[in-house]
PQR file with spaces between the fields and no chain letter, atoms N, CA, C, O and H, PARSE charges and radii, in Angstrom:
ATOM       1  N    MET     1       0.863   -1.164    0.018 -0.4000 1.5000
ATOM       2  CA   MET     1      -0.011   -0.009   -0.005 -0.0000 2.0000
ATOM       3  C    MET     1       0.894    1.224   -0.006  0.5500 1.7000
ATOM       4  O    MET     1       1.969    1.221    0.595 -0.5500 1.4000
ATOM       5  N    ARG     2       0.462    2.230   -0.662 -0.4000 1.5000
ATOM       6  CA   ARG     2       1.262    3.451   -0.825 -0.0000 2.0000
ATOM       7  C    ARG     2       0.711    4.575    0.073  0.5500 1.7000
ATOM       8  O    ARG     2      -0.483    4.650    0.362 -0.5500 1.4000
ATOM       9  H    ARG     2      -0.411    2.233   -1.150  0.4000 1.0000
ATOM      10  N    ASP     3       1.649    5.445    0.500 -0.4000 1.5000
ATOM      11  CA   ASP     3       1.193    6.622    1.268 -0.0000 2.0000
ATOM      12  C    ASP     3       0.770    7.737    0.318  0.5500 1.7000
ATOM      13  O    ASP     3       0.737    7.536   -0.896 -0.5500 1.4000
ATOM      14  H    ASP     3       2.619    5.384    0.265  0.4000 1.0000
ATOM      15  N    GLU     4       0.457    8.877    0.846 -0.4000 1.5000
ATOM      16  CA   GLU     4      -0.043    9.987    0.047 -0.0000 2.0000
ATOM      17  C    GLU     4       0.995   10.513   -0.946  0.5500 1.7000
ATOM      18  O    GLU     4       0.636   11.218   -1.888 -0.5500 1.4000
ATOM      19  H    GLU     4       0.484    9.040    1.832  0.4000 1.0000
ATOM      20  N    TYR     5       2.282   10.182   -0.751 -0.4000 1.5000
ATOM      21  CA   TYR     5       3.293   10.609   -1.635 -0.0000 2.0000
ATOM      22  C    TYR     5       3.731    9.553   -2.633  0.5500 1.7000
ATOM      23  O    TYR     5       4.680    9.760   -3.389 -0.5500 1.4000
ATOM      24  H    TYR     5       2.575    9.609    0.014  0.4000 1.0000
ATOM      25  N    GLY     6       3.051    8.442   -2.636 -0.4000 1.5000
ATOM      26  CA   GLY     6       3.349    7.363   -3.559 -0.0000 2.0000
ATOM      27  C    GLY     6       4.408    6.351   -3.096  0.5500 1.7000
ATOM      28  O    GLY     6       4.750    5.421   -3.826 -0.5500 1.4000
ATOM      29  H    GLY     6       2.280    8.275   -2.022  0.4000 1.0000
ATOM      30  N    ARG     7       4.919    6.544   -1.876 -0.4000 1.5000
ATOM      31  CA   ARG     7       5.912    5.614   -1.339 -0.0000 2.0000
ATOM      32  C    ARG     7       5.230    4.341   -0.810  0.5500 1.7000
ATOM      33  O    ARG     7       4.144    4.393   -0.233 -0.5500 1.4000
ATOM      34  H    ARG     7       4.641    7.300   -1.283  0.4000 1.0000
ATOM      35  N    ILE     8       5.894    3.212   -1.021 -0.4000 1.5000
ATOM      36  CA   ILE     8       5.357    1.981   -0.537 -0.0000 2.0000
ATOM      37  C    ILE     8       5.660    1.863    0.961  0.5500 1.7000
ATOM      38  O    ILE     8       6.814    1.991    1.370 -0.5500 1.4000
ATOM      39  H    ILE     8       6.777    3.171   -1.490  0.4000 1.0000
ATOM      40  N    ASN     9       4.654    1.624    1.759 -0.4000 1.5000
ATOM      41  CA   ASN     9       4.835    1.465    3.208 -0.0000 2.0000
ATOM      42  C    ASN     9       5.252    0.059    3.542  0.5500 1.7000
ATOM      43  O    ASN     9       4.986   -0.865    2.772 -0.5500 1.4000
ATOM      44  H    ASN     9       3.717    1.520    1.427  0.4000 1.0000
ATOM      45  N    ASN    10       5.914   -0.131    4.698 -0.4000 1.5000
ATOM      46  CA   ASN    10       6.166   -1.477    5.162 -0.0000 2.0000
ATOM      47  C    ASN    10       4.931   -1.960    5.934  0.5500 1.7000
ATOM      48  O    ASN    10       4.006   -1.197    6.212 -0.5500 1.4000
ATOM      49  H    ASN    10       6.130    0.619    5.323  0.4000 1.0000
ATOM      50  N    ARG    11       4.953   -3.222    6.260 -0.4000 1.5000
ATOM      51  CA   ARG    11       3.747   -3.819    6.955 -0.0000 2.0000
ATOM      52  C    ARG    11       3.457   -3.159    8.264  0.5500 1.7000
ATOM      53  O    ARG    11       2.290   -2.930    8.580 -0.5500 1.4000
ATOM      54  H    ARG    11       5.705   -3.842    6.035  0.4000 1.0000
ATOM      55  N    ALA    12       4.487   -2.831    9.064 -0.4000 1.5000
ATOM      56  CA   ALA    12       4.277   -2.236   10.350 -0.0000 2.0000
ATOM      57  C    ALA    12       3.554   -0.907   10.198  0.5500 1.7000
ATOM      58  O    ALA    12       2.662   -0.606   10.991 -0.5500 1.4000
ATOM      59  H    ALA    12       5.435   -3.017    8.807  0.4000 1.0000
ATOM      60  N    GLN    13       3.917   -0.093    9.191 -0.4000 1.5000
ATOM      61  CA   GLN    13       3.282    1.190    8.999 -0.0000 2.0000
ATOM      62  C    GLN    13       1.800    0.988    8.651  0.5500 1.7000
ATOM      63  O    GLN    13       0.945    1.724    9.144 -0.5500 1.4000
ATOM      64  H    GLN    13       4.642   -0.337    8.547  0.4000 1.0000
ATOM      65  N    ILE    14       1.499    0.011    7.817 -0.4000 1.5000
ATOM      66  CA   ILE    14       0.108   -0.213    7.483 -0.0000 2.0000
ATOM      67  C    ILE    14      -0.696   -0.701    8.649  0.5500 1.7000
ATOM      68  O    ILE    14      -1.815   -0.233    8.857 -0.5500 1.4000
ATOM      69  H    ILE    14       2.193   -0.586    7.416  0.4000 1.0000
ATOM      70  N    ILE    15      -0.169   -1.627    9.423 -0.4000 1.5000
ATOM      71  CA   ILE    15      -0.868   -2.148   10.598 -0.0000 2.0000
ATOM      72  C    ILE    15      -1.173   -1.005   11.554  0.5500 1.7000
ATOM      73  O    ILE    15      -2.275   -0.960   12.100 -0.5500 1.4000
ATOM      74  H    ILE    15       0.740   -2.008    9.254  0.4000 1.0000
ATOM      75  N    ARG    16      -0.260   -0.090   11.778 -0.4000 1.5000
ATOM      76  CA   ARG    16      -0.479    1.050   12.690 -0.0000 2.0000
ATOM      77  C    ARG    16      -1.603    1.963   12.189  0.5500 1.7000
ATOM      78  O    ARG    16      -2.234    2.657   12.987 -0.5500 1.4000
ATOM      79  H    ARG    16       0.636   -0.126   11.335  0.4000 1.0000
ATOM      80  N    SER    17      -1.853    1.969   10.913 -0.4000 1.5000
ATOM      81  CA   SER    17      -2.865    2.893   10.359 -0.0000 2.0000
ATOM      82  C    SER    17      -4.225    2.259   10.270  0.5500 1.7000
ATOM      83  O    SER    17      -5.171    2.944    9.883 -0.5500 1.4000
ATOM      84  H    SER    17      -1.341    1.405   10.265  0.4000 1.0000
ATOM      85  N    LEU    18      -4.394    0.967   10.611 -0.4000 1.5000
ATOM      86  CA   LEU    18      -5.677    0.301   10.467 -0.0000 2.0000
ATOM      87  C    LEU    18      -6.702    0.783   11.501  0.5500 1.7000
ATOM      88  O    LEU    18      -6.351    1.039   12.653 -0.5500 1.4000
ATOM      89  H    LEU    18      -3.626    0.411   10.926  0.4000 1.0000
ATOM      90  N    ASP    19      -7.935    0.901   11.099 -0.4000 1.5000
ATOM      91  CA   ASP    19      -9.019    1.163   12.046 -0.0000 2.0000
ATOM      92  C    ASP    19      -9.317   -0.156   12.774  0.5500 1.7000
ATOM      93  O    ASP    19      -8.789   -1.204   12.403 -0.5500 1.4000
ATOM      94  H    ASP    19      -8.221    0.693   10.163  0.4000 1.0000
ATOM      95  N    LYS    20     -10.148   -0.101   13.788 -0.4000 1.5000
ATOM      96  CA   LYS    20     -10.464   -1.275   14.617 -0.0000 2.0000
ATOM      97  C    LYS    20     -11.027   -2.441   13.811  0.5500 1.7000
ATOM      98  O    LYS    20     -10.644   -3.590   14.033 -0.5500 1.4000
ATOM      99  H    LYS    20     -10.578    0.750   14.090  0.4000 1.0000
ATOM     100  N    LEU    21     -11.930   -2.155   12.883 -0.4000 1.5000
ATOM     101  CA   LEU    21     -12.569   -3.233   12.089 -0.0000 2.0000
ATOM     102  C    LEU    21     -11.511   -3.916   11.213  0.5500 1.7000
ATOM     103  O    LEU    21     -11.467   -5.145   11.159 -0.5500 1.4000
ATOM     104  H    LEU    21     -12.241   -1.222   12.704  0.4000 1.0000
ATOM     105  N    ARG    22     -10.681   -3.164   10.546 -0.4000 1.5000
ATOM     106  CA   ARG    22      -9.640   -3.761    9.682 -0.0000 2.0000
ATOM     107  C    ARG    22      -8.589   -4.500   10.498  0.5500 1.7000
ATOM     108  O    ARG    22      -8.063   -5.517   10.047 -0.5500 1.4000
ATOM     109  H    ARG    22     -10.717   -2.166   10.590  0.4000 1.0000
ATOM     110  N    LEU    23      -8.274   -4.006   11.692 -0.4000 1.5000
ATOM     111  CA   LEU    23      -7.301   -4.657   12.566 -0.0000 2.0000
ATOM     112  C    LEU    23      -7.899   -5.992   13.009  0.5500 1.7000
ATOM     113  O    LEU    23      -7.198   -7.004   13.022 -0.5500 1.4000
ATOM     114  H    LEU    23      -8.701   -3.180   12.059  0.4000 1.0000
ATOM     115  N    ALA    24      -9.174   -6.011   13.367 -0.4000 1.5000
ATOM     116  CA   ALA    24      -9.816   -7.239   13.788 -0.0000 2.0000
ATOM     117  C    ALA    24      -9.816   -8.246   12.664  0.5500 1.7000
ATOM     118  O    ALA    24      -9.581   -9.431   12.901 -0.5500 1.4000
ATOM     119  H    ALA    24      -9.744   -5.189   13.356  0.4000 1.0000
ATOM     120  N    HIS    25     -10.080   -7.795   11.409 -0.4000 1.5000
ATOM     121  CA   HIS    25     -10.039   -8.674   10.251 -0.0000 2.0000
ATOM     122  C    HIS    25      -8.624   -9.257   10.048  0.5500 1.7000
ATOM     123  O    HIS    25      -8.461  -10.441    9.756 -0.5500 1.4000
ATOM     124  H    HIS    25     -10.270   -6.833   11.216  0.4000 1.0000
ATOM     125  N    PHE    26      -7.644   -8.416   10.208 -0.4000 1.5000
ATOM     126  CA   PHE    26      -6.226   -8.876   10.051 -0.0000 2.0000
ATOM     127  C    PHE    26      -5.877   -9.908   11.126  0.5500 1.7000
ATOM     128  O    PHE    26      -5.266  -10.935   10.829 -0.5500 1.4000
ATOM     129  H    PHE    26      -7.777   -7.454   10.445  0.4000 1.0000
ATOM     130  N    LEU    27      -6.261   -9.637   12.364 -0.4000 1.5000
ATOM     131  CA   LEU    27      -5.963  -10.613   13.449 -0.0000 2.0000
ATOM     132  C    LEU    27      -6.684  -11.933   13.218  0.5500 1.7000
ATOM     133  O    LEU    27      -6.147  -13.000   13.517 -0.5500 1.4000
ATOM     134  H    LEU    27      -6.757   -8.803   12.606  0.4000 1.0000
ATOM     135  N    THR    28      -7.881  -11.861   12.696 -0.4000 1.5000
ATOM     136  CA   THR    28      -8.635  -13.083   12.371 -0.0000 2.0000
ATOM     137  C    THR    28      -7.856  -13.902   11.306  0.5500 1.7000
ATOM     138  O    THR    28      -7.753  -15.123   11.420 -0.5500 1.4000
ATOM     139  H    THR    28      -8.317  -10.995   12.453  0.4000 1.0000
ATOM     140  N    LEU    29      -7.318  -13.228   10.286 -0.4000 1.5000
ATOM     141  CA   LEU    29      -6.535  -13.897    9.256 -0.0000 2.0000
ATOM     142  C    LEU    29      -5.355  -14.618    9.874  0.5500 1.7000
ATOM     143  O    LEU    29      -5.057  -15.746    9.483 -0.5500 1.4000
ATOM     144  H    LEU    29      -7.402  -12.235   10.193  0.4000 1.0000
ATOM     145  N    ILE    30      -4.666  -13.993   10.839 -0.4000 1.5000
ATOM     146  CA   ILE    30      -3.503  -14.633   11.473 -0.0000 2.0000
ATOM     147  C    ILE    30      -3.953  -15.881   12.250  0.5500 1.7000
ATOM     148  O    ILE    30      -3.301  -16.924   12.193 -0.5500 1.4000
ATOM     149  H    ILE    30      -4.908  -13.076   11.157  0.4000 1.0000
ATOM     150  N    VAL    31      -5.046  -15.765   12.956 -0.4000 1.5000
ATOM     151  CA   VAL    31      -5.540  -16.910   13.751 -0.0000 2.0000
ATOM     152  C    VAL    31      -5.978  -18.062   12.861  0.5500 1.7000
ATOM     153  O    VAL    31      -5.684  -19.222   13.151 -0.5500 1.4000
ATOM     154  H    VAL    31      -5.575  -14.918   13.003  0.4000 1.0000
ATOM     155  N    GLU    32      -6.684  -17.743   11.771 -0.4000 1.5000
ATOM     156  CA   GLU    32      -7.184  -18.789   10.882 -0.0000 2.0000
ATOM     157  C    GLU    32      -6.115  -19.384    9.954  0.5500 1.7000
ATOM     158  O    GLU    32      -6.297  -20.491    9.448 -0.5500 1.4000
ATOM     159  H    GLU    32      -6.922  -16.801   11.536  0.4000 1.0000
ATOM     160  N    ASN    33      -4.996  -18.665    9.718 -0.4000 1.5000
ATOM     161  CA   ASN    33      -3.941  -19.138    8.815 -0.0000 2.0000
ATOM     162  C    ASN    33      -2.575  -18.991    9.438  0.5500 1.7000
ATOM     163  O    ASN    33      -1.723  -18.300    8.879 -0.5500 1.4000
ATOM     164  H    ASN    33      -4.848  -17.765   10.129  0.4000 1.0000
ATOM     165  N    PRO    34      -2.334  -19.615   10.573 -0.5600 1.5000
ATOM     166  CA   PRO    34      -1.007  -19.402   11.268  0.2800 2.0000
ATOM     167  C    PRO    34       0.179  -19.861   10.438  0.5500 1.7000
ATOM     168  O    PRO    34       1.284  -19.345   10.605 -0.5500 1.4000
ATOM     169  N    GLU    35      -0.029  -20.810    9.558 -0.4000 1.5000
ATOM     170  CA   GLU    35       1.068  -21.304    8.738 -0.0000 2.0000
ATOM     171  C    GLU    35       1.607  -20.272    7.755  0.5500 1.7000
ATOM     172  O    GLU    35       2.709  -20.433    7.230 -0.5500 1.4000
ATOM     173  H    GLU    35      -0.927  -21.228    9.423  0.4000 1.0000
ATOM     174  N    GLU    36       0.845  -19.223    7.504 -0.4000 1.5000
ATOM     175  CA   GLU    36       1.242  -18.146    6.569 -0.0000 2.0000
ATOM     176  C    GLU    36       1.930  -16.994    7.230  0.5500 1.7000
ATOM     177  O    GLU    36       2.311  -16.041    6.550 -0.5500 1.4000
ATOM     178  H    GLU    36      -0.050  -19.092    7.931  0.4000 1.0000
ATOM     179  N    TYR    37       2.112  -17.041    8.560 -0.4000 1.5000
ATOM     180  CA   TYR    37       2.710  -15.953    9.304 -0.0000 2.0000
ATOM     181  C    TYR    37       3.938  -16.444   10.108  0.5500 1.7000
ATOM     182  O    TYR    37       4.099  -17.639   10.357 -0.5500 1.4000
ATOM     183  H    TYR    37       1.802  -17.815    9.112  0.4000 1.0000
ATOM     184  N    PRO    38       4.762  -15.518   10.489 -0.5600 1.5000
ATOM     185  CA   PRO    38       6.009  -15.874   11.214  0.2800 2.0000
ATOM     186  C    PRO    38       5.720  -16.621   12.496  0.5500 1.7000
ATOM     187  O    PRO    38       4.630  -16.544   13.062 -0.5500 1.4000
ATOM     188  N    LYS    39       6.754  -17.361   12.941 -0.4000 1.5000
ATOM     189  CA   LYS    39       6.645  -18.185   14.133 -0.0000 2.0000
ATOM     190  C    LYS    39       7.412  -17.681   15.352  0.5500 1.7000
ATOM     191  O    LYS    39       7.180  -18.149   16.466 -0.5500 1.4000
ATOM     192  H    LYS    39       7.640  -17.423   12.481  0.4000 1.0000
ATOM     193  N    ASN    40       8.329  -16.725   15.147 -0.4000 1.5000
ATOM     194  CA   ASN    40       9.092  -16.225   16.287 -0.0000 2.0000
ATOM     195  C    ASN    40       9.384  -14.710   16.111  0.5500 1.7000
ATOM     196  O    ASN    40       9.057  -14.103   15.091 -0.5500 1.4000
ATOM     197  H    ASN    40       8.517  -16.344   14.242  0.4000 1.0000
ATOM     198  N    THR    41       9.988  -14.163   17.112 -0.4000 1.5000
ATOM     199  CA   THR    41      10.231  -12.690   17.168 -0.0000 2.0000
ATOM     200  C    THR    41      11.073  -12.200   15.967  0.5500 1.7000
ATOM     201  O    THR    41      10.712  -11.212   15.327 -0.5500 1.4000
ATOM     202  H    THR    41      10.254  -14.656   17.941  0.4000 1.0000
ATOM     203  N    MET    42      12.149  -12.859   15.673 -0.4000 1.5000
ATOM     204  CA   MET    42      13.026  -12.421   14.576 -0.0000 2.0000
ATOM     205  C    MET    42      12.298  -12.529   13.223  0.5500 1.7000
ATOM     206  O    MET    42      12.466  -11.659   12.368 -0.5500 1.4000
ATOM     207  H    MET    42      12.443  -13.661   16.192  0.4000 1.0000
ATOM     208  N    GLU    43      11.515  -13.557   13.024 -0.4000 1.5000
ATOM     209  CA   GLU    43      10.746  -13.671   11.787 -0.0000 2.0000
ATOM     210  C    GLU    43       9.711  -12.561   11.671  0.5500 1.7000
ATOM     211  O    GLU    43       9.477  -12.014   10.594 -0.5500 1.4000
ATOM     212  H    GLU    43      11.379  -14.264   13.718  0.4000 1.0000
ATOM     213  N    TRP    44       9.074  -12.231   12.853 -0.4000 1.5000
ATOM     214  CA   TRP    44       8.068  -11.150   12.859 -0.0000 2.0000
ATOM     215  C    TRP    44       8.743   -9.827   12.516  0.5500 1.7000
ATOM     216  O    TRP    44       8.184   -9.042   11.751 -0.5500 1.4000
ATOM     217  H    TRP    44       9.264  -12.676   13.728  0.4000 1.0000
ATOM     218  N    LEU    45       9.921   -9.559   13.056 -0.4000 1.5000
ATOM     219  CA   LEU    45      10.606   -8.348   12.728 -0.0000 2.0000
ATOM     220  C    LEU    45      10.893   -8.182   11.244  0.5500 1.7000
ATOM     221  O    LEU    45      10.687   -7.112   10.671 -0.5500 1.4000
ATOM     222  H    LEU    45      10.375  -10.198   13.677  0.4000 1.0000
ATOM     223  N    ASP    46      11.375   -9.268   10.630 -0.4000 1.5000
ATOM     224  CA   ASP    46      11.590   -9.292    9.159 -0.0000 2.0000
ATOM     225  C    ASP    46      10.290   -9.079    8.444  0.5500 1.7000
ATOM     226  O    ASP    46      10.219   -8.277    7.513 -0.5500 1.4000
ATOM     227  H    ASP    46      11.542  -10.137   11.096  0.4000 1.0000
ATOM     228  N    TRP    47       9.244   -9.785    8.861 -0.4000 1.5000
ATOM     229  CA   TRP    47       7.942   -9.668    8.183 -0.0000 2.0000
ATOM     230  C    TRP    47       7.401   -8.254    8.279  0.5500 1.7000
ATOM     231  O    TRP    47       6.903   -7.716    7.290 -0.5500 1.4000
ATOM     232  H    TRP    47       9.301  -10.437    9.618  0.4000 1.0000
ATOM     233  N    LEU    48       7.487   -7.656    9.425 -0.4000 1.5000
ATOM     234  CA   LEU    48       6.958   -6.283    9.602 -0.0000 2.0000
ATOM     235  C    LEU    48       7.743   -5.228    8.802  0.5500 1.7000
ATOM     236  O    LEU    48       7.181   -4.208    8.401 -0.5500 1.4000
ATOM     237  H    LEU    48       7.891   -8.093   10.229  0.4000 1.0000
ATOM     238  N    ASN    49       9.025   -5.472    8.575 -0.4000 1.5000
ATOM     239  CA   ASN    49       9.807   -4.555    7.792 -0.0000 2.0000
ATOM     240  C    ASN    49       9.647   -4.680    6.286  0.5500 1.7000
ATOM     241  O    ASN    49      10.094   -3.809    5.541 -0.5500 1.4000
ATOM     242  H    ASN    49       9.481   -6.300    8.901  0.4000 1.0000
ATOM     243  N    ALA    50       9.003   -5.771    5.825 -0.4000 1.5000
ATOM     244  CA   ALA    50       8.819   -6.019    4.403 -0.0000 2.0000
ATOM     245  C    ALA    50       7.759   -5.047    3.861  0.5500 1.7000
ATOM     246  O    ALA    50       6.917   -4.533    4.597 -0.5500 1.4000
ATOM     247  H    ALA    50       8.639   -6.479    6.430  0.4000 1.0000
ATOM     248  N    GLU    51       7.838   -4.818    2.529 -0.4000 1.5000
ATOM     249  CA   GLU    51       6.815   -3.982    1.895 -0.0000 2.0000
ATOM     250  C    GLU    51       5.423   -4.599    2.057  0.5500 1.7000
ATOM     251  O    GLU    51       5.243   -5.815    2.113 -0.5500 1.4000
ATOM     252  H    GLU    51       8.522   -5.236    1.931  0.4000 1.0000
ATOM     253  N    SER    52       4.446   -3.678    2.130 -0.4000 1.5000
ATOM     254  CA   SER    52       3.101   -4.082    2.501 -0.0000 2.0000
ATOM     255  C    SER    52       2.277   -4.747    1.403  0.5500 1.7000
ATOM     256  O    SER    52       1.323   -5.468    1.698 -0.5500 1.4000
ATOM     257  H    SER    52       4.593   -2.689    2.085  0.4000 1.0000
ATOM     258  N    GLY    53       2.625   -4.518    0.169 -0.4000 1.5000
ATOM     259  CA   GLY    53       1.795   -5.089   -0.917 -0.0000 2.0000
ATOM     260  C    GLY    53       0.613   -4.164   -1.190  0.5500 1.7000
ATOM     261  O    GLY    53       0.627   -3.006   -0.772 -0.5500 1.4000
ATOM     262  H    GLY    53       3.399   -3.932   -0.071  0.4000 1.0000
ATOM     263  N    ASP    54      -0.386   -4.649   -1.871 -0.4000 1.5000
ATOM     264  CA   ASP    54      -1.535   -3.849   -2.302 -0.0000 2.0000
ATOM     265  C    ASP    54      -2.834   -4.090   -1.565  0.5500 1.7000
ATOM     266  O    ASP    54      -3.815   -3.384   -1.796 -0.5500 1.4000
ATOM     267  H    ASP    54      -0.398   -5.589   -2.211  0.4000 1.0000
ATOM     268  N    ASN    55      -2.859   -5.081   -0.679 -0.4000 1.5000
ATOM     269  CA   ASN    55      -4.159   -5.511   -0.106 -0.0000 2.0000
ATOM     270  C    ASN    55      -3.926   -6.054    1.311  0.5500 1.7000
ATOM     271  O    ASN    55      -2.966   -6.792    1.533 -0.5500 1.4000
ATOM     272  H    ASN    55      -2.062   -5.655   -0.492  0.4000 1.0000
ATOM     273  N    ILE    56      -4.774   -5.707    2.254 -0.4000 1.5000
ATOM     274  CA   ILE    56      -4.642   -6.189    3.593 -0.0000 2.0000
ATOM     275  C    ILE    56      -4.679   -7.720    3.706  0.5500 1.7000
ATOM     276  O    ILE    56      -4.038   -8.306    4.578 -0.5500 1.4000
ATOM     277  H    ILE    56      -5.555   -5.108    2.074  0.4000 1.0000
ATOM     278  N    ASP    57      -5.445   -8.352    2.804 -0.4000 1.5000
ATOM     279  CA   ASP    57      -5.502   -9.818    2.796 -0.0000 2.0000
ATOM     280  C    ASP    57      -4.196  -10.445    2.370  0.5500 1.7000
ATOM     281  O    ASP    57      -3.993  -11.647    2.543 -0.5500 1.4000
ATOM     282  H    ASP    57      -5.965   -7.876    2.095  0.4000 1.0000
ATOM     283  N    LYS    58      -3.296   -9.630    1.807 -0.4000 1.5000
ATOM     284  CA   LYS    58      -1.992  -10.186    1.370 -0.0000 2.0000
ATOM     285  C    LYS    58      -0.843   -9.654    2.238  0.5500 1.7000
ATOM     286  O    LYS    58       0.327   -9.820    1.893 -0.5500 1.4000
ATOM     287  H    LYS    58      -3.461   -8.654    1.667  0.4000 1.0000
ATOM     288  N    LEU    59      -1.186   -9.009    3.378 -0.4000 1.5000
ATOM     289  CA   LEU    59      -0.127   -8.601    4.243 -0.0000 2.0000
ATOM     290  C    LEU    59       0.664   -9.821    4.654  0.5500 1.7000
ATOM     291  O    LEU    59       1.632   -9.706    5.405 -0.5500 1.4000
ATOM     292  H    LEU    59      -2.136   -8.874    3.659  0.4000 1.0000
């Protein structure tokens, strides 16, 4: 996802900007698909620093 200046945000930036409904949706995706998300702290740090992509379902 891009910011107002056209820069691609990382996943952490996008997650911080989610409203409560979208955050709840994202957390549900993690719970329902744990195999698609990191397993430990270091993996999460790498995952959060990666580019966000174009869709919350593909975070």
